[in-house]
Residue frames as a rotation matrix with the C-alpha (Angstrom) as fourth column:
UNK 1
0.554 -0.401 -0.730 -16.37
-0.716 0.219 -0.663 27.88
0.426 0.890 -0.166 -4.16
UNK 2
0.927 -0.263 0.266 -14.69
0.076 0.829 0.554 24.53
-0.366 -0.494 0.789 -3.64
UNK 3
0.396 -0.872 -0.287 -10.92
-0.887 -0.282 -0.366 24.51
0.238 0.399 -0.885 -3.77
UNK 4
0.965 -0.156 -0.211 -8.77
0.179 0.979 0.098 21.44
0.191 -0.133 0.973 -3.97
UNK 5
0.515 -0.845 -0.144 -5.21
0.321 0.034 0.947 20.79
-0.795 -0.533 0.288 -2.99
UNK 6
-0.181 -0.609 0.773 -4.07
0.955 0.080 0.287 21.26
-0.236 0.790 0.566 -6.61
UNK 7
0.596 0.466 0.653 -5.81
0.621 -0.784 -0.007 24.65
0.509 0.410 -0.757 -6.83
UNK 8
0.978 -0.191 -0.087 -3.56
-0.063 -0.661 0.748 25.99
-0.200 -0.726 -0.658 -4.10
UNK 9
0.571 -0.796 -0.201 -0.30
-0.399 -0.055 -0.915 25.06
0.717 0.603 -0.349 -5.88
UNK 10
0.076 -0.535 0.842 0.80
-0.960 0.190 0.207 22.78
-0.271 -0.823 -0.499 -3.07
UNK 11
-0.499 -0.328 -0.802 2.26
-0.580 0.814 0.029 19.35
0.643 0.480 -0.596 -3.56
UNK 12
0.670 0.737 -0.090 0.24
-0.452 0.500 0.738 16.47
0.589 -0.454 0.668 -2.14
UNK 13
0.174 -0.592 0.787 1.74
-0.942 0.134 0.309 14.77
-0.288 -0.795 -0.534 0.88
UNK 14
-0.085 -0.267 -0.960 3.55
-0.469 0.861 -0.198 11.50
0.879 0.433 -0.199 0.46
UNK 15
0.181 0.257 0.949 2.06
-0.978 0.146 0.147 9.38
-0.101 -0.955 0.278 3.22
UNK 16
-0.337 -0.296 -0.894 3.08
-0.356 0.919 -0.170 5.86
0.872 0.261 -0.415 4.14
UNK 17
0.747 0.615 -0.252 1.52
-0.034 0.414 0.910 3.51
0.664 -0.671 0.330 6.70
UNK 18
0.424 -0.586 0.690 3.40
-0.884 -0.435 0.174 4.03
0.199 -0.683 -0.703 9.95
UNK 19
0.622 -0.163 0.766 3.80
-0.329 0.833 0.445 0.32
-0.710 -0.529 0.465 10.71
UNK 20
0.837 -0.309 0.452 5.22
0.546 0.530 -0.648 -0.50
-0.039 0.789 0.613 7.26
UNK 21
0.642 -0.606 0.470 7.53
-0.236 -0.739 -0.631 2.52
0.730 0.293 -0.618 7.41
UNK 22
0.476 -0.446 0.758 8.84
-0.858 -0.045 0.512 1.49
-0.195 -0.894 -0.404 10.85
UNK 23
0.702 -0.184 0.688 9.47
0.109 0.982 0.151 -2.08
-0.704 -0.031 0.709 9.67
UNK 24
0.850 -0.375 0.369 11.24
0.384 -0.037 -0.922 -0.79
0.359 0.926 0.113 6.57
UNK 25
0.382 -0.713 0.587 13.60
-0.509 -0.693 -0.511 1.36
0.771 -0.103 -0.628 8.65
UNK 26
0.009 -0.347 -0.938 13.86
0.512 0.807 -0.294 -1.11
0.859 -0.477 0.184 11.53
UNK 27
-0.788 -0.230 0.571 12.83
-0.302 -0.664 -0.684 1.31
0.536 -0.712 0.454 14.26
UNK 28
-0.731 0.508 -0.455 10.62
0.681 0.571 -0.458 0.65
0.028 -0.645 -0.764 17.26
UNK 29
0.251 0.913 0.321 7.25
0.746 -0.394 0.537 2.20
0.617 0.105 -0.780 18.05
UNK 30
0.565 -0.093 -0.820 8.87
0.692 -0.487 0.532 4.06
-0.449 -0.868 -0.211 20.95
UNK 31
-0.559 -0.824 -0.091 11.46
0.587 -0.471 0.658 5.63
-0.585 0.315 0.748 18.65
UNK 32
-0.510 0.464 0.724 8.75
0.659 -0.329 0.676 6.72
0.552 0.822 -0.138 16.21
UNK 33
0.585 0.750 -0.309 6.81
0.763 -0.378 0.525 8.22
0.277 -0.542 -0.793 19.12
UNK 34
0.175 -0.612 -0.771 9.90
0.630 -0.532 0.566 10.15
-0.756 -0.585 0.293 20.31
UNK 35
-0.795 -0.479 0.373 10.60
0.577 -0.405 0.709 11.42
-0.189 0.778 0.599 16.79
UNK 36
-0.061 0.859 0.508 6.97
0.717 -0.317 0.621 12.56
0.695 0.402 -0.596 16.46
UNK 37
0.660 0.316 -0.682 7.09
0.742 -0.417 0.525 14.27
-0.119 -0.852 -0.510 19.86
UNK 38
-0.113 -0.809 -0.577 10.32
0.513 -0.545 0.663 16.10
-0.851 -0.221 0.476 18.97
UNK 39
0.533 0.439 -0.723 8.94
-0.312 -0.693 -0.650 17.21
-0.787 0.572 -0.232 15.59
UNK 40
-0.571 -0.819 -0.063 11.26
-0.405 0.214 0.889 15.12
-0.715 0.533 -0.453 13.42
UNK 41
-0.917 0.371 0.147 8.33
0.336 0.518 0.787 13.36
0.216 0.771 -0.599 11.77
UNK 42
-0.564 0.823 0.073 4.66
-0.813 -0.537 -0.228 14.16
-0.148 -0.188 0.971 11.31
UNK 43
-0.942 0.322 0.098 2.12
0.325 0.946 0.009 11.42
-0.090 0.040 -0.995 11.98
UNK 44
-0.548 0.826 -0.133 -1.41
-0.826 -0.511 0.236 11.70
0.127 0.239 0.963 10.58
UNK 45
-0.842 0.354 0.407 -4.22
0.150 0.878 -0.454 9.40
-0.519 -0.322 -0.792 11.70
UNK 46
-0.522 0.701 -0.486 -7.03
-0.838 -0.316 0.445 8.74
0.159 0.640 0.752 9.23
UNK 47
0.421 0.820 -0.388 -9.86
-0.690 0.567 0.450 6.44
0.589 0.078 0.805 10.25
UNK 48
0.849 -0.091 0.520 -7.80
-0.410 0.508 0.758 4.90
-0.333 -0.857 0.394 13.03
UNK 49
0.669 -0.677 0.307 -4.84
0.743 0.613 -0.269 4.12
-0.006 0.408 0.913 10.75
UNK 50
0.576 -0.543 -0.611 -1.59
-0.009 -0.751 0.660 6.01
-0.818 -0.374 -0.437 11.34
UNK 51
0.721 -0.394 0.570 0.42
0.643 0.077 -0.762 7.36
0.256 0.916 0.309 8.45
UNK 52
0.117 -0.753 -0.647 3.79
0.552 -0.493 0.673 9.10
-0.826 -0.436 0.358 8.47
UNK 53
0.965 0.103 -0.242 4.49
-0.110 -0.678 -0.727 12.13
-0.239 0.728 -0.643 6.28
UNK 54
0.529 -0.797 0.292 7.59
0.811 0.576 0.103 10.83
-0.251 0.183 0.951 4.48
UNK 55
0.382 -0.374 0.845 8.48
0.482 -0.699 -0.528 14.27
0.788 0.609 -0.087 3.10
UNK 56
0.794 -0.079 0.602 8.86
-0.484 -0.680 0.550 15.72
0.366 -0.729 -0.579 6.60
UNK 57
0.788 -0.540 0.296 11.19
0.136 0.621 0.772 12.88
-0.600 -0.568 0.563 7.58
UNK 58
0.421 -0.638 0.645 13.26
0.897 0.189 -0.399 13.29
0.132 0.746 0.652 4.41
UNK 59
0.551 -0.177 0.816 13.61
0.029 -0.973 -0.230 17.02
0.834 0.150 -0.530 5.09
UNK 60
0.891 -0.219 0.399 14.79
-0.430 -0.120 0.895 16.28
-0.148 -0.968 -0.201 8.64
UNK 61
0.616 -0.684 0.391 17.41
0.591 0.730 0.345 13.84
-0.521 0.019 0.853 7.36
UNK 62
0.387 -0.458 0.800 18.66
0.735 -0.371 -0.568 16.32
0.557 0.808 0.193 4.73
UNK 63
0.719 -0.084 0.690 18.95
-0.337 -0.910 0.241 19.06
0.608 -0.405 -0.683 7.37
UNK 64
0.853 -0.417 0.313 20.91
-0.161 0.359 0.919 16.76
-0.496 -0.835 0.239 9.67
UNK 65
0.477 -0.692 0.543 23.30
0.861 0.491 -0.131 15.84
-0.176 0.530 0.830 6.85
UNK 66
0.433 -0.279 0.857 23.88
0.366 -0.814 -0.450 19.51
0.824 0.509 -0.250 5.98
UNK 67
0.851 -0.078 0.519 24.46
-0.472 -0.544 0.693 20.35
0.228 -0.835 -0.500 9.63
UNK 68
0.760 -0.573 0.307 27.02
0.215 0.666 0.714 17.55
-0.614 -0.477 0.629 9.99
UNK 69
0.457 -0.588 0.667 28.93
0.874 0.160 -0.458 18.62
0.163 0.793 0.587 6.86
């Protein structure tokens, strides 16, 4: 039986091209690499194109804000 992402009651990932996301935030490739290595963001490569999982980054930011408060 074929199951899809919607059959499993999971939300689809919100992916954004890594280069566009970096330019939008104004961060360097090295910073993105460090954040990926430390687990702050999740990078997915599809067909040689890198995408960032925006939801994982948003969750990291929210956790940092709660920790600071």
